[in-house]
C-alpha positions as CSV (number, residue, x, y, z in Angstrom):
1,M,31.8,120.1,115.8
2,I,35.5,119.6,116.4
3,K,35.2,115.9,115.5
4,S,33.3,116.9,112.3
5,R,36.1,119.3,111.3
6,G,38.7,116.6,111.9
7,M,36.9,114.2,109.6
8,V,36.7,116.8,106.8
9,A,40.4,117.5,107.1
10,L,41.2,113.8,107.0
11,A,39.1,113.3,103.9
12,I,40.8,116.2,102.1
13,G,44.2,114.8,103.1
14,L,43.3,111.4,101.7
15,V,42.2,113.0,98.4
16,L,45.5,115.0,98.1
17,V,47.8,112.1,98.9
18,P,47.7,110.6,95.4
19,S,48.5,114.0,93.9
20,W,51.5,114.5,96.1
21,Q,52.7,111.0,95.4
22,A,52.4,111.6,91.7
23,Q,54.4,114.8,92.0
24,N,57.1,113.1,94.0
25,T,57.3,110.2,91.5
26,W,57.6,112.7,88.6
27,R,60.3,114.6,90.4
28,D,62.3,111.4,91.2
29,V,62.1,110.3,87.6
30,C,63.3,113.7,86.4
31,I,66.2,113.7,88.8
32,Q,67.2,110.1,87.8
33,R,67.1,111.1,84.1
34,C,69.3,114.1,84.7
35,I,71.8,111.9,86.6
36,A,71.8,109.2,84.0
37,Q,72.1,111.6,81.0
38,P,73.7,114.8,82.3
39,T,74.7,115.9,78.8
40,L,71.5,115.2,77.0
41,G,70.5,118.1,74.9
42,D,73.5,120.2,75.8
43,P,74.3,122.2,72.6
44,E,77.9,122.9,73.5
45,V,78.6,119.2,74.2
46,Q,77.0,118.2,71.0
47,R,78.9,120.9,69.1
48,Q,82.2,119.7,70.5
49,E,81.4,116.1,69.6
50,I,80.8,117.0,65.9
51,I,84.0,119.1,65.8
52,S,85.8,116.0,67.0
53,L,84.2,113.9,64.3
54,E,85.2,116.5,61.6
55,K,88.8,116.3,62.8
56,E,88.7,112.5,62.9
57,A,87.5,112.4,59.4
58,V,90.4,114.4,58.2
59,R,92.9,112.1,60.0
60,A,91.2,109.2,58.2
61,M,91.6,110.9,54.9
62,Q,95.3,111.6,55.6
63,L,95.8,107.9,56.3
64,S,93.6,106.8,53.3
65,S,91.5,104.8,55.8
66,G,87.8,104.0,55.3
67,T,87.2,102.7,58.8
68,F,85.9,106.0,60.2
69,F,83.5,106.4,57.3
70,H,82.2,102.9,57.7
71,R,81.3,103.8,61.3
72,V,80.1,107.4,61.1
73,Y,78.6,107.7,57.6
74,S,75.0,106.4,57.2
75,D,74.4,103.6,54.8
76,D,72.2,106.0,52.7
77,F,74.8,108.7,52.6
78,A,74.6,111.0,49.6
79,G,77.5,113.2,48.7
80,T,78.4,115.7,46.0
81,L,82.0,116.5,44.9
82,S,83.2,119.9,43.8
83,H,82.7,119.1,40.1
84,G,79.1,118.0,40.7
85,Q,79.6,114.2,40.7
86,Q,77.2,112.5,43.1
87,I,78.5,109.5,45.2
88,N,77.2,107.1,47.8
89,K,78.9,105.8,50.9
90,E,80.8,102.9,49.2
91,Q,82.0,105.2,46.4
92,W,83.3,107.7,48.9
93,I,85.2,105.1,50.9
94,A,86.6,103.6,47.7
95,T,87.8,107.1,46.8
96,I,89.5,107.6,50.2
97,E,91.3,104.3,50.0
98,S,92.3,104.7,46.3
99,P,96.1,104.3,45.8
100,L,96.1,106.8,43.0
101,V,96.5,109.7,45.3
102,K,99.1,110.0,48.0
103,R,98.2,112.6,50.6
104,E,101.3,114.3,52.1
105,S,99.2,116.4,54.5
106,F,95.6,117.0,55.2
107,S,94.3,119.5,57.8
108,V,91.0,121.1,58.7
109,S,90.3,124.6,60.1
110,D,87.5,127.1,60.6
111,I,85.0,124.4,61.7
112,K,81.5,125.8,62.4
113,V,78.6,123.8,63.7
114,H,74.9,124.7,63.7
115,I,72.6,122.4,65.6
116,F,68.8,122.2,65.0
117,Q,67.3,119.6,67.4
118,D,68.5,116.2,66.1
119,T,70.1,117.7,63.0
120,A,73.4,119.5,62.6
121,V,75.2,121.2,59.8
122,A,79.0,121.5,59.9
123,T,81.2,123.6,57.6
124,C,85.0,123.6,57.5
125,L,88.0,124.4,55.4
126,W,90.1,121.5,54.1
127,S,93.8,122.1,53.2
128,T,95.8,119.4,51.6
129,R,99.0,118.6,49.8
130,F,99.1,115.5,47.7
131,I,100.8,113.6,44.8
132,R,99.0,112.3,41.8
133,N,100.7,110.9,38.7
134,G,104.0,112.0,40.0
135,Q,102.9,115.7,40.3
136,H,102.7,117.6,43.6
137,F,99.6,119.6,44.2
138,S,98.0,121.6,47.0
139,S,94.5,122.9,47.4
140,Q,91.9,124.3,49.7
141,L,88.1,123.9,49.6
142,R,85.1,124.2,51.8
143,A,83.3,121.1,53.0
144,I,79.7,120.9,54.2
145,H,78.3,117.9,56.2
146,V,74.8,117.2,57.5
147,Y,74.6,115.1,60.7
148,V,71.6,113.4,62.2
149,N,71.6,112.3,65.9
150,T,70.6,108.7,66.2
151,P,70.5,106.2,69.1
152,N,74.0,105.2,68.0
153,G,75.4,108.7,67.9
154,W,75.8,111.3,65.2
155,H,75.9,110.0,61.6
156,V,76.7,111.9,58.4
157,V,73.8,111.6,55.9
158,S,75.0,114.1,53.3
159,G,78.1,116.0,52.3
160,Q,79.2,118.5,49.7
161,T,82.5,120.1,48.7
162,P,81.7,123.3,46.7
163,R,84.1,124.7,44.1
164,Q,87.6,125.0,45.5
165,I,88.5,128.5,46.7
166,V,92.3,128.1,46.3
167,S,94.3,125.9,44.1
168,E,98.1,126.0,43.7
169,W,99.5,123.9,40.9
170,A,102.8,122.2,41.0
171,T,104.5,123.2,37.8
172,I,104.7,126.3,35.5
173,H,103.7,124.0,32.7
174,E,100.3,123.4,34.4
175,L,99.9,127.1,35.1
176,S,100.3,127.9,31.5
177,L,97.7,125.2,30.6
178,I,95.3,126.9,33.1
179,A,95.8,130.3,31.4
180,R,95.3,128.8,27.9
181,W,92.2,126.9,29.1
182,R,90.7,130.1,30.6
183,S,91.3,132.0,27.4
184,G,89.3,129.4,25.4
185,G,91.9,126.8,24.6
186,N,90.5,123.3,24.2
187,Y,92.5,121.7,27.1
188,K,91.1,119.2,29.7
189,M,92.0,120.3,33.2
190,H,91.9,118.4,36.5
191,D,89.5,119.6,39.2
192,Q,91.6,119.0,42.3
193,T,89.1,117.9,44.9
194,A,91.4,118.1,47.9
195,G,93.3,115.1,46.6
196,I,90.2,113.0,46.5
197,V,88.8,112.6,43.0
198,P,90.3,114.7,40.3
199,P,88.2,114.1,37.2
200,S,88.7,115.8,33.9
201,M,86.6,118.8,33.1
202,T,86.1,120.6,29.7
């Protein structure tokens, strides 16, 4: 009887061994994954990474350098400027590197990041002082960027700069033109897109 019970216990043990081994294997794989990628899926780490990218983008614009945008902006990037013009990656980089605008200062503040799995939306406030056609200007506007997390890191796939919220014009002459334009005068004004592309508007 005792021998029979021992055989039954041994048989049960042999049946359970593969299950225990599978559990141990799964546990080991999970531990190794956590060690190898300790920050995977950490929202705060991802948020700080995107904030750093937003600050780096502003430094690149200050220097009129397209290197950052070649690296971080996706090849199919689609952007919309404050006056509604749509641009692609190459057009955006050409705008940044244009010698027509000299940026005296360019800063970013009020950066907010919202992450949704592999997608993130960043909003911020751009403030800049720049020279165009010998005139000094300063402006502020909101920027919105959509990021996608890829195997090569976060890439910007879309960007938009809504209508500027503040615009200080350099001369009293230009201020008078604004007043006359708003009152119905037929004057073409410049939409100061943070010293980026100031096209004419009617």
